[in-house]
Structure formats: structure tokens, C-alpha cells
Wavefront OBJ file of the C-alpha trace (Angstrom):
o trace
v -14.157 -5.773 21.077
v -13.437 -7.502 18.007
v -11.688 -5.468 15.297
v -9.101 -5.776 12.267
v -6.347 -3.037 12.006
v -5.302 -2.618 8.259
v -1.894 -1.108 7.577
v -0.767 -0.510 4.143
v 2.519 0.699 3.034
v 3.229 4.487 3.638
v -0.385 4.871 4.677
v -2.089 5.416 8.170
v -3.711 2.495 9.860
v -7.365 1.980 9.383
v -9.631 0.111 12.023
v -12.444 -2.286 10.928
v -14.770 -3.285 13.758
v -16.037 -7.025 13.370
v -19.626 -6.354 13.529
v -20.803 -8.303 10.370
v -20.868 -12.083 10.143
v -18.526 -12.124 6.964
v -15.963 -9.570 5.896
v -14.626 -10.049 2.226
v -11.089 -8.899 1.441
v -9.728 -8.323 -2.075
v -9.017 -5.873 -4.958
v -12.681 -5.234 -6.099
v -13.993 -2.017 -4.668
v -17.213 -3.352 -3.403
v -15.276 -5.637 -0.800
v -15.473 -4.697 2.963
v -11.820 -4.179 3.009
v -10.383 -3.280 -0.390
v -6.679 -3.559 -1.210
v -5.896 -1.852 -4.719
v -2.893 -3.836 -5.733
v -2.424 -6.140 -8.761
v -1.023 -9.162 -6.793
v -4.048 -9.265 -4.687
v -7.155 -11.144 -6.212
v -10.571 -9.218 -6.563
v -12.175 -11.840 -4.136
v -8.896 -12.733 -1.992
v -10.065 -13.858 1.304
v -12.883 -13.744 3.652
v -13.250 -13.668 7.443
v -16.373 -15.767 8.629
v -17.694 -16.096 12.117
v -18.151 -19.570 13.086
v -19.713 -20.046 16.576
v -17.581 -18.655 18.968
v -14.645 -17.778 16.502
v -13.795 -15.872 13.376
v -12.128 -18.032 10.710
v -9.933 -16.897 7.967
v -10.744 -18.397 4.622
v -8.811 -18.019 1.469
v -10.880 -17.936 -1.613
v -8.338 -19.833 -3.804
v -6.377 -16.404 -4.573
v -3.494 -16.563 -6.840
v -0.896 -15.316 -4.477
v -2.113 -16.679 -1.218
v -3.220 -15.619 2.159
v -0.712 -15.698 4.983
v -1.092 -15.818 8.752
v 2.043 -14.926 10.695
v 4.117 -15.324 7.576
v 2.619 -18.839 6.981
v 0.486 -19.548 3.912
v -2.837 -20.867 5.003
v -6.285 -22.019 3.147
v -8.373 -21.928 6.497
v -7.430 -20.556 10.052
v -9.060 -19.806 13.202
v -7.891 -16.374 14.225
v -6.683 -15.467 17.763
v -5.783 -12.323 19.213
v -2.755 -10.518 17.758
v -2.666 -12.676 14.540
v -1.201 -10.808 11.415
v -2.860 -11.378 8.206
v -0.747 -10.638 5.263
v -2.524 -10.197 1.747
v -0.488 -8.519 -0.724
v 1.512 -5.690 0.798
v -1.121 -5.215 3.542
v -0.657 -6.250 7.151
v -4.206 -7.062 8.743
v -3.748 -7.370 12.637
v -6.842 -9.318 14.370
v -7.542 -7.785 17.671
v -9.745 -9.846 20.153
v -9.815 -8.216 23.412
v -12.506 -10.559 24.678
v -10.275 -13.720 24.329
v -7.801 -11.988 26.527
v -10.113 -12.184 29.536
v -11.693 -15.754 28.689
v -8.642 -17.667 27.619
v -9.601 -20.051 24.695
v -8.004 -23.857 24.252
v -4.983 -23.228 22.215
v -4.603 -27.024 21.666
v -8.202 -27.111 20.349
v -7.581 -24.326 17.945
v -4.043 -25.517 16.761
v -5.787 -28.955 16.128
v -8.533 -26.997 13.684
v -5.648 -25.304 11.763
v -4.426 -28.374 9.904
v -2.820 -26.383 7.189
v -0.469 -24.569 9.060
v 3.107 -25.887 9.002
v 4.277 -26.682 12.665
v 7.167 -25.088 14.124
v 10.277 -27.297 14.871
v 9.936 -28.037 18.604
v 10.684 -30.992 21.210
v 7.102 -32.362 20.841
v 6.888 -32.739 17.087
v 10.449 -33.284 15.977
v 13.295 -35.606 16.971
v 16.449 -33.605 16.954
v 19.508 -35.049 15.550
v 21.062 -33.989 18.867
v 18.521 -35.515 21.341
v 19.340 -37.920 23.580
v 18.497 -41.510 22.558
v 19.444 -43.559 25.562
v 16.184 -44.921 26.356
v 16.022 -46.350 22.976
v 19.332 -47.742 23.135
v 18.862 -49.482 26.616
v 16.004 -51.568 25.199
v 17.406 -53.026 21.798
v 20.054 -55.004 20.265
v 23.115 -53.170 18.962
v 22.133 -53.664 15.446
v 18.484 -52.411 16.206
v 20.053 -49.517 18.149
v 21.791 -48.188 15.302
v 19.150 -48.680 12.840
v 16.896 -46.951 15.103
v 19.295 -44.007 15.505
v 19.656 -43.721 11.847
v 16.076 -43.761 11.143
v 15.386 -41.126 13.861
v 18.180 -38.776 12.840
v 17.234 -39.174 9.431
v 13.368 -38.367 10.028
v 14.520 -35.455 11.972
v 16.737 -34.129 9.305
v 14.181 -34.396 6.835
v 11.620 -32.657 9.027
v 14.288 -29.979 9.732
v 14.843 -29.458 6.275
v 11.234 -29.076 5.458
v 10.928 -26.531 7.921
v 13.931 -24.554 6.788
v 12.536 -24.894 3.174
v 9.413 -23.334 4.199
v 10.989 -20.653 6.276
v 13.243 -19.917 3.322
v 9.991 -19.885 1.036
v 8.202 -17.444 3.277
v 11.230 -15.365 3.438
v 11.505 -15.311 -0.288
v 7.859 -14.637 -0.584
v 8.253 -11.490 1.835
v 10.954 -10.227 -0.083
v 9.246 -10.454 -3.250
v 6.420 -8.468 -1.668
v 8.867 -5.891 -0.265
v 10.303 -5.453 -3.744
v 6.946 -5.243 -5.286
v 5.817 -2.776 -2.867
v 8.921 -0.597 -3.580
v 8.563 -1.014 -7.471
v 4.870 0.161 -7.158
v 5.754 3.164 -4.984
v 8.909 4.144 -7.025
v 6.589 4.204 -10.041
v 4.139 6.456 -8.455
v 6.597 9.096 -7.326
v 7.725 11.503 -10.127
v 9.408 14.310 -8.191
v 12.876 13.532 -7.653
v 13.410 14.786 -4.009
v 10.154 13.127 -3.005
v 11.425 9.852 -4.696
v 14.587 9.885 -2.707
v 12.826 10.272 0.571
v 10.373 7.448 -0.258
v 13.275 5.181 -1.176
v 15.172 5.501 1.909
v 11.969 5.483 4.189
v 11.072 2.028 2.687
v 14.586 0.779 3.060
v 14.535 1.410 6.721
v 11.065 -0.336 7.157
v 12.669 -3.680 5.713
v 16.387 -3.307 6.862
v 16.974 -2.869 10.641
v 19.680 -0.246 10.301
v 20.502 2.668 12.657
v 21.584 4.872 9.862
v 20.824 5.308 6.097
v 22.241 7.388 3.508
v 21.345 7.947 -0.034
v 24.079 9.749 -2.139
v 24.022 10.808 -5.858
v 26.811 11.836 -8.253
v 26.421 15.507 -9.248
v 25.762 16.592 -12.927
v 29.762 15.973 -13.887
v 29.293 12.466 -12.436
v 32.592 13.123 -10.381
v 31.254 13.923 -6.850
v 28.839 11.957 -4.358
v 26.250 14.484 -2.943
v 24.390 13.282 0.175
v 20.505 13.553 -0.998
v 18.792 11.742 2.019
v 20.078 10.989 5.540
v 17.732 9.366 7.763
v 18.183 7.605 11.502
v 15.715 4.956 12.369
v 13.260 6.455 14.661
v 14.723 9.864 15.144
v 15.852 12.896 13.051
v 19.406 13.393 12.129
v 21.431 15.403 14.561
v 22.246 18.838 13.533
v 25.964 18.306 13.597
v 27.827 17.423 10.272
v 27.170 13.698 9.335
v 29.819 11.621 8.648
v 29.767 7.980 6.797
v 32.516 5.834 5.857
v 34.086 7.216 2.765
v 36.467 4.194 2.840
v 33.552 1.794 2.156
v 31.760 4.121 -0.257
v 35.019 4.598 -2.302
v 35.495 0.854 -2.546
v 31.936 0.495 -4.062
v 32.364 3.240 -6.607
v 36.091 2.202 -7.617
v 35.429 -1.707 -7.668
v 31.854 -1.558 -8.737
v 30.926 -4.137 -6.056
v 28.353 -4.223 -3.021
v 30.265 -4.187 0.265
v 29.337 -5.844 3.537
v 31.039 -6.137 6.642
v 29.867 -7.635 10.051
v 32.375 -5.704 12.033
v 34.136 -2.700 10.216
v 36.487 -2.004 13.521
v 38.189 -5.433 13.047
v 37.578 -6.042 9.275
v 41.164 -5.756 7.740
v 39.802 -3.918 4.322
v 38.624 -0.990 6.412
v 40.758 -0.704 9.407
v 42.393 2.453 7.969
v 38.982 4.217 7.635
v 38.922 7.271 10.222
v 35.250 7.804 10.025
v 35.071 3.816 11.175
v 36.928 4.557 14.240
v 35.588 7.932 15.074
v 31.876 7.140 14.761
v 31.973 3.728 15.934
v 30.600 1.961 12.653
v 30.516 -1.554 13.269
v 28.108 -3.510 10.913
v 27.620 -1.826 7.581
v 26.658 -2.448 3.803
v 26.711 -0.347 0.859
v 25.231 -1.304 -2.708
v 25.654 0.722 -6.099
v 22.771 2.482 -7.859
v 23.581 1.660 -11.555
v 22.529 3.638 -14.445
v 23.738 1.053 -16.905
v 26.328 -1.794 -16.611
v 29.563 0.504 -16.140
v 28.096 3.558 -14.807
v 26.975 4.164 -11.174
v 24.889 6.980 -10.227
v 25.172 6.848 -6.322
v 25.210 4.517 -3.637
v 22.746 3.177 -0.841
v 24.603 3.086 2.619
v 23.449 1.361 5.833
v 25.263 0.991 9.023
v 24.874 -0.002 12.786
v 27.109 0.835 15.845
v 26.138 -2.345 17.524
v 27.291 -5.984 16.656
v 24.466 -7.561 18.401
v 22.593 -8.384 15.020
v 25.184 -7.820 12.150
v 23.973 -7.393 8.617
v 24.157 -10.841 6.751
v 24.196 -11.695 3.248
v 20.592 -11.878 2.774
v 20.460 -8.367 3.955
v 23.085 -7.354 1.227
v 21.067 -9.431 -1.675
v 17.719 -7.447 -0.464
v 19.554 -3.874 -0.325
v 21.229 -4.605 -3.736
v 17.948 -5.500 -5.211
v 16.193 -2.320 -3.783
v 19.119 -0.453 -5.207
v 18.562 -1.709 -8.612
v 14.794 -0.543 -8.428
v 15.736 2.572 -6.867
v 18.233 3.506 -9.578
v 15.773 2.618 -12.272
v 13.222 4.995 -10.500
v 15.749 7.827 -10.155
v 16.606 7.571 -13.988
v 12.953 7.817 -14.803
v 12.084 10.796 -12.475
v 15.217 12.542 -13.923
v 14.047 11.649 -17.392
v 10.577 12.906 -16.743
v 12.039 16.059 -15.074
v 14.029 16.630 -18.162
v 11.078 15.961 -20.292
v 8.951 18.586 -18.459
v 11.862 21.242 -18.541
v 12.519 20.630 -22.493
v 8.633 20.859 -22.722
v 8.410 24.153 -20.753
v 11.382 25.409 -22.686
v 10.225 24.544 -26.072
v 6.760 26.221 -25.299
v 8.603 29.500 -24.099
v 10.801 29.261 -27.303
v 7.617 28.789 -29.444
v 6.240 32.173 -28.419
v 8.865 33.997 -30.103
v 10.393 31.760 -32.712
v 9.466 29.587 -35.573
v 9.222 25.910 -35.067
v 12.327 25.658 -37.242
v 14.374 27.821 -35.079
v 13.106 26.178 -31.871
v 14.084 22.794 -33.232
v 17.858 24.402 -34.098
v 17.830 25.720 -30.587
v 16.654 22.668 -28.832
v 19.373 20.635 -31.029
v 21.786 23.354 -29.844
v 20.822 22.336 -26.217
v 21.281 18.695 -26.734
v 24.631 18.977 -28.479
v 26.202 21.875 -26.138
v 24.565 21.247 -22.847
v 22.327 24.316 -22.855
v 20.744 27.146 -25.124
v 23.054 29.965 -25.254
v 21.523 33.346 -26.228
v 24.422 35.635 -25.000
v 24.583 38.994 -26.071
v 26.626 39.441 -29.365
v 26.867 41.604 -32.311
v 25.082 40.302 -35.421
v 23.604 41.325 -38.730
v 19.890 41.194 -38.826
v 16.727 42.392 -40.702
v 14.231 44.240 -38.405
v 10.453 44.328 -39.453
v 7.951 47.009 -38.134
v 4.426 46.874 -38.716
v 1.512 48.909 -37.295
v -2.361 49.347 -37.481
v -3.398 52.933 -38.752
v -5.796 54.439 -36.653
v -6.384 51.753 -34.223
v -6.953 54.254 -31.340
v -10.215 55.488 -33.025
v -11.494 52.029 -34.085
v -11.017 51.024 -30.383
v -13.114 53.815 -29.293
v -16.106 52.408 -31.037
v -15.819 48.865 -30.004
v -16.283 47.029 -26.633
v -13.099 45.925 -24.593
v -13.455 42.490 -25.603
v -14.226 43.257 -29.079
v -10.952 45.101 -29.292
v -9.012 41.921 -27.655
v -10.699 39.547 -29.853
v -9.697 41.492 -33.092
v -6.178 41.958 -31.887
v -5.817 38.724 -31.254
v -7.017 37.333 -34.313
v -4.812 39.840 -36.226
v -1.622 39.132 -34.124
v -2.368 35.203 -34.545
v -2.333 35.504 -38.288
v 0.747 37.763 -38.502
v 2.817 35.993 -36.222
v 2.241 32.797 -38.225
v 3.589 34.684 -41.215
v 6.704 35.742 -39.368
v 7.405 32.019 -38.215
v 6.696 30.902 -41.713
v 9.653 32.675 -42.856
v 11.759 31.697 -39.906
v 11.581 35.167 -38.257
v 11.548 35.932 -34.579
v 8.714 37.493 -32.715
v 10.496 40.216 -30.755
v 7.406 41.885 -29.140
v 3.819 43.457 -29.495
v 3.970 46.965 -29.084
v 0.456 48.315 -28.615
v -1.137 47.207 -31.794
v 2.223 47.110 -33.335
v 4.537 44.216 -34.098
v 8.553 43.948 -34.085
v 10.213 41.062 -35.814
v 13.632 40.022 -36.295
v 15.360 38.200 -39.165
v 18.676 36.754 -38.644
v 18.547 36.098 -34.983
v 19.348 33.594 -33.079
v 20.580 32.213 -36.325
v 21.914 34.254 -39.381
v 20.931 33.149 -43.007
v 22.264 34.779 -46.157
v 18.561 35.747 -47.292
v 17.409 37.368 -44.121
v 16.358 40.462 -45.964
v 14.654 38.858 -48.677
v 12.801 36.603 -45.877
v 11.479 39.837 -44.212
v 10.403 41.348 -47.260
v 8.192 38.023 -48.305
v 6.815 38.013 -44.911
v 5.818 41.617 -45.217
v 3.969 41.258 -48.694
v 2.379 38.114 -47.259
v 1.211 40.529 -44.190
v -0.413 42.817 -46.565
v -2.239 39.952 -48.498
v -3.530 38.322 -45.290
v -4.698 41.530 -43.902
v -6.878 42.075 -47.034
v -8.483 38.328 -46.518
v -9.161 39.336 -42.854
v -10.879 42.590 -43.759
v -13.241 41.062 -46.077
v -14.586 38.983 -42.937
v -14.803 41.936 -40.814
v -17.956 44.710 -40.341
v -16.955 48.147 -41.772
v -16.296 49.520 -38.143
v -13.744 47.124 -37.433
v -11.582 47.226 -40.625
v -8.243 48.880 -40.685
v -5.052 49.159 -42.725
v -1.375 48.522 -42.073
v 1.993 49.994 -42.785
v 5.215 48.328 -42.487
v 8.990 49.457 -42.273
v 11.986 47.134 -43.026
v 15.885 48.082 -42.240
v 19.109 45.796 -42.209
v 22.263 46.102 -40.247
v 24.429 45.432 -37.186
v 22.760 45.209 -33.890
v 23.369 43.698 -30.208
v 21.155 40.658 -30.031
v 20.738 38.394 -26.885
v 19.164 38.286 -23.241
v 18.858 41.788 -22.283
v 17.273 42.963 -18.774
v 18.027 42.635 -15.163
v 18.265 39.323 -13.012
v 14.717 39.367 -12.121
v 13.569 39.603 -15.995
v 15.624 39.019 -19.319
v 14.206 39.384 -22.661
v 15.629 38.186 -25.730
v 15.725 41.297 -28.174
v 17.905 43.619 -30.430
v 19.446 47.045 -29.603
v 20.668 49.592 -32.063
v 20.528 52.373 -34.676
v 19.138 49.700 -37.281
v 16.116 49.132 -34.920
v 15.366 52.824 -34.553
v 15.677 53.398 -38.505
v 13.084 50.572 -39.111
v 10.752 52.146 -36.692
v 11.051 55.348 -38.367
v 10.463 53.849 -41.732
v 7.118 52.155 -40.389
v 6.121 55.601 -39.323
v 6.773 57.227 -42.507
v 4.947 54.410 -44.607
v 1.400 55.152 -46.064
v -1.587 52.353 -45.703
v -0.434 49.143 -47.250
v 2.907 50.419 -47.964
v 6.279 48.741 -47.341
v 9.420 51.034 -46.857
v 12.810 49.569 -46.742
v 16.335 51.135 -45.868
v 19.295 51.254 -48.158
v 21.142 48.263 -46.755
v 17.910 46.122 -47.246
v 17.158 47.677 -50.698
v 20.867 46.356 -51.830
v 20.056 42.918 -50.698
v 16.572 42.641 -52.372
v 16.813 44.777 -55.345
v 17.381 41.812 -57.771
v 14.547 40.019 -56.136
v 11.685 42.553 -55.783
v 10.296 45.394 -57.706
v 11.191 48.587 -55.977
v 11.405 52.254 -56.462
v 13.005 55.023 -54.602
v 10.889 57.098 -52.197
v 13.494 59.751 -51.941
v 15.859 61.145 -49.397
v 14.343 61.400 -45.859
v 15.123 63.153 -42.557
v 14.390 60.692 -40.072
v 13.524 61.570 -36.496
v 16.555 61.530 -34.097
v 19.002 61.597 -37.151
v 21.204 64.385 -38.524
v 21.591 62.936 -42.006
v 18.952 62.090 -44.813
v 18.988 58.765 -46.027
v 17.415 57.314 -49.309
v 14.482 54.935 -48.677
v 12.964 52.659 -51.099
v 9.178 51.205 -51.702
v 8.757 47.544 -52.263
v 5.926 47.539 -55.068
l 1 2 3 4 5 6 7 8 9 10 11 12 13 14 15 16 17 18 19 20 21 22 23 24 25 26 27 28 29 30 31 32 33 34 35 36 37 38 39 40 41 42 43 44 45 46 47 48 49 50 51 52 53 54 55 56 57 58 59 60 61 62 63 64 65 66 67 68 69 70 71 72 73 74 75 76 77 78 79 80 81 82 83 84 85 86 87 88 89 90 91 92 93 94 95 96 97 98 99 100 101 102 103 104 105 106 107 108 109 110 111 112 113 114 115 116 117 118 119 120 121 122 123 124 125 126 127 128 129 130 131 132 133 134 135 136 137 138 139 140 141 142 143 144 145 146 147 148 149 150 151 152 153 154 155 156 157 158 159 160 161 162 163 164 165 166 167 168 169 170 171 172 173 174 175 176 177 178 179 180 181 182 183 184 185 186 187 188 189 190 191 192 193 194 195 196 197 198 199 200 201 202 203 204 205 206 207 208 209 210 211 212 213 214 215 216 217 218 219 220 221 222 223 224 225 226 227 228 229 230 231 232 233 234 235 236 237 238 239 240 241 242 243 244 245 246 247 248 249 250 251 252 253 254 255 256 257 258 259 260 261 262 263 264 265 266 267 268 269 270 271 272 273 274 275 276 277 278 279 280 281 282 283 284 285 286 287 288 289 290 291 292 293 294 295 296 297 298 299 300 301 302 303 304 305 306 307 308 309 310 311 312 313 314 315 316 317 318 319 320 321 322 323 324 325 326 327 328 329 330 331 332 333 334 335 336 337 338 339 340 341 342 343 344 345 346 347 348 349 350 351 352 353 354 355 356 357 358 359 360 361 362 363 364 365 366 367 368 369 370 371 372 373 374 375 376 377 378 379 380 381 382 383 384 385 386 387 388 389 390 391 392 393 394 395 396 397 398 399 400 401 402 403 404 405 406 407 408 409 410 411 412 413 414 415 416 417 418 419 420 421 422 423 424 425 426 427 428 429 430 431 432 433 434 435 436 437 438 439 440 441 442 443 444 445 446 447 448 449 450 451 452 453 454 455 456 457 458 459 460 461 462 463 464 465 466 467 468 469 470 471 472 473 474 475 476 477 478 479 480 481 482 483 484 485 486 487 488 489 490 491 492 493 494 495 496 497 498 499 500 501 502 503 504 505 506 507 508 509 510 511 512 513 514 515 516 517 518 519 520 521 522 523 524 525 526 527 528 529 530 531 532 533 534 535 536 537 538 539 540 541 542 543 544 545 546 547 548 549 550 551 552
């Protein structure tokens, strides 16, 4: 059976049976195998059947097609060959050729574009036994022959090493590209941290991986992700080398040790001895030049294959990308929270008050609406006889009528920097002077009341007679308790006190289209508005009469 197994980062492998004569691979959606990556050309490569074999042909792609990590333009595929295009690894499976062996020499001759591996057959090693040559030449010729052969071997060796370095650099670029693409696609911080560690352990052969971030105070490092290669972390407490981590944080450097147990820098580290840590490396996650937000830490308990400088360079580059992703994720989360906070505040406060609250949040680290005593002006308004109106209308008509009315009244309250405390049936309670107190709170409350009456008249002109109504308004000024009040399950920003009760009673006494104000409100606005006394009244729940006033 002939097939391709396509593996993309963080995705399940997909199988493609080779039933067609030609399969095109590239970024375009109409290809047989589509790889949606910017570094992949629209028509990147194709696999074509030629006689008994399938041949991979690069279609002049910009970033190249690789077979077993070697760039090719044309290549006869053999069983288990791995094609790399972008970040995709495509394995060629030819189960038939496993039973009927093909001539590797013949196929190798056809694959002219491959860079051959260094071997005894095609490279003369600088250390190769040159005795046969020496025995058949003069001393001068012997020396010249040795020099030529050694130089040729060295050049070929250097060429192969350069090719290896080129391919390694390309693989690392693909890894960093893949990590960058993945990091940019994940916005949730917790998910992002998991993805970062998963990608790190895919490209660096470590036994354990730790990602630690500093807390909000930037003082304590908190483990966020702990991974063991191939297995889940044990249930017991996880310990990593704090000696190494502290060195990274304090000296702001990346640290690599091939064998921590004999490394003089870390011999005092208890965790290194206790947990048998041998090879380890740790890199900082930078927010900006002098500010580290966390670290990436990898270790092994074996010295068979210690970490190298190349591993550290790759981890450092990954750490830089990860730090950018973490900062972006945190910023996006902060923007989402602030957007939600602003939306919640906009329900109760005017835009200018919301701006002041948000500014307070930026400067002081949070919005504090703690309970406190404060002088405010309370406004109550109510629709007269709305119950009878509602009896004549359908429920949807009642809802539409109230929504239209409340929207216009709320806009007026916000226009004068009032706070919408609540809707009470068909009534409205508003506060002027909280959360921020102004000298003219009482005047702004009266201005809002007068405009509410005007807006009501304009609204009634647009409504049919059966939906028309009148309103009345009561206003009172004084000291109240203001802040978040309620239970742990629900807190409401509101005001409490006798001033509130008096304002509600004034609204109940008012006639249609009348504004009644309490004595303290009167003292603050008498020089601004035309008023007259409405006499002394005994209010429900109060023993003493108070003099009330009407705003004309």
C-alpha cells in the first residue's frame, strides 16, 4: 500500500492514499494536500508517478522542499522518507517496496540534487591511511599527494558541515516560525502557557520542563506549567533547581550546565543533589530590557546527551517569543476586563463619570467603591397611573413603551453626570454626587428633572392617546451611606439613609409634571431657579413636618 502521512504541529496525523498519478502540495485550498502557512507557496511541490516510482518535484517554491532535512528539487521517494514543507512533516509509506527491494544504488544515482553524506566511499578523510600512495611515489610527490588529498577531504568535510549547519538553521527557523504562529493564535493565557511548554518539549529533548511567571507584585516566581516528557508529572511536590533559577533572575543571564553535580557554580544547590539533576538550562522571559517576567527551565537526570550551546540558543529564542506572547495575552485579557468593566459602569454612570472611575483604576490599581458617608442629591421620578395604561396594552407594547421612556430619561441623567441607581417598576432613582461629589450636585439634579419633563412632553406627542402618561418628580439633598451594598453573591452600588426616604415621599406627594424639592435642596438652588413654598407637610414615616418647595 502506498500512502502519505501528514503531520502538522499540534494536530492529529492525516493519511492520504496514493491513488492518483499526481498529488500537488501547497498553500492553495484546491491542492490535494493543503498546508495553510505563509512560508508555503501556493503550488509548492508535487508527487508524480513515473513508472515504478513516485517522484517528488519542487515547483520552484520560495522556501524549498526538503527530504530527510536536505533540500531537493527532484527526488525519487523511498519507503519511510520524510518530506518537510513549511512546518509539515509528510512521511512516504511504501509497504510494497519492503517486500520487493529496489536498487538503492540506482535510485541514489537518480537523486542528483542530494548532498551526499560523508563516507569512506566518497570522501578522503584527513586521517585516512595514505600508505599505498606513499609507497609508489617520490618523497616530494608523496608530500604533495598527501597535502592535496587532505585539503580536498577538508574542503569536502567543511562543505558537508556547512550544509548541515544550513539545514539545522533552517529547521530552527521553522520551529521559531511555528511557535510564533501558534503563540499569536492563542489568546487565553493559561492555554498559551500550556502550548509554549508543549512546543518546547517537542523541539528540545528534556526530561522535565517548567514555566514560571512572577506574580502581580513581581516578587515571587510561581510555577504555571510543569511537564515531563511522555508522562504526567507525579503527584508529589515538584522541585526544580532554585539555585539555577535565582542565578538567571539575579544576573539576568541564560544558564547552561552540562553536569550540574560537578559544576562549581551549583554544587551548593540542594535540589540538584536531591533530585539528581545533571544537565540543565534556564532562560529568562523578558518584558523589556531590564524586566524579567519569568523563566523557562529544562533539565535531565542523565549525562548521556547533555544540553549544548545550540540548545540554549534555541531555547533563548523561544523564550523571547514566548515572553512577547505572554505579554500580548495579558494585555488582551486586561483590555477584555476593562471593556467589561466599562460596559458594567456605563449601565449606571454617565460617560464622564465612567472615564473618571477608569482613570482612578489606572492610577490606583483598581476601582474602589467602598461604603462611606457622603453628601448627595437624590432624584425620584414616577409615571402616574401606569398600571391602568398597562392593562390596556399588550405585554410587548408595555415593554417597548417603558424601554423607550427609560432610555430617554437615563440619557438625561447621564447628561448631567448623575448615577442611575435603579429602575423601580415604572419609576427611576438617580443619585447626583456619587461616586464623585461636586459643588453643584443639587443644581444638576434640578436641571435634569426639568429636562425630563420637557422630554416627556415631546415623547407623548408621538404616542397614541391610550399610551400617553404624565410623571412627577421628588428631589432631596443630604448625607447618606453610599457604596457597594449587598451580600457576597451580589453587590449593588447604591445609597442608604433618611434622605433617600424623604426624596421618595416627595415624589409621591407631587402632582403631574411637578417637581418637589426638600429644604436642603432648596437652600442650594434658590438663587438659580424660580421656586415657591408648597407648605409644611407630614411625610410618611416621619414625626416632624418639613417645609417643601416647588420648582416652577
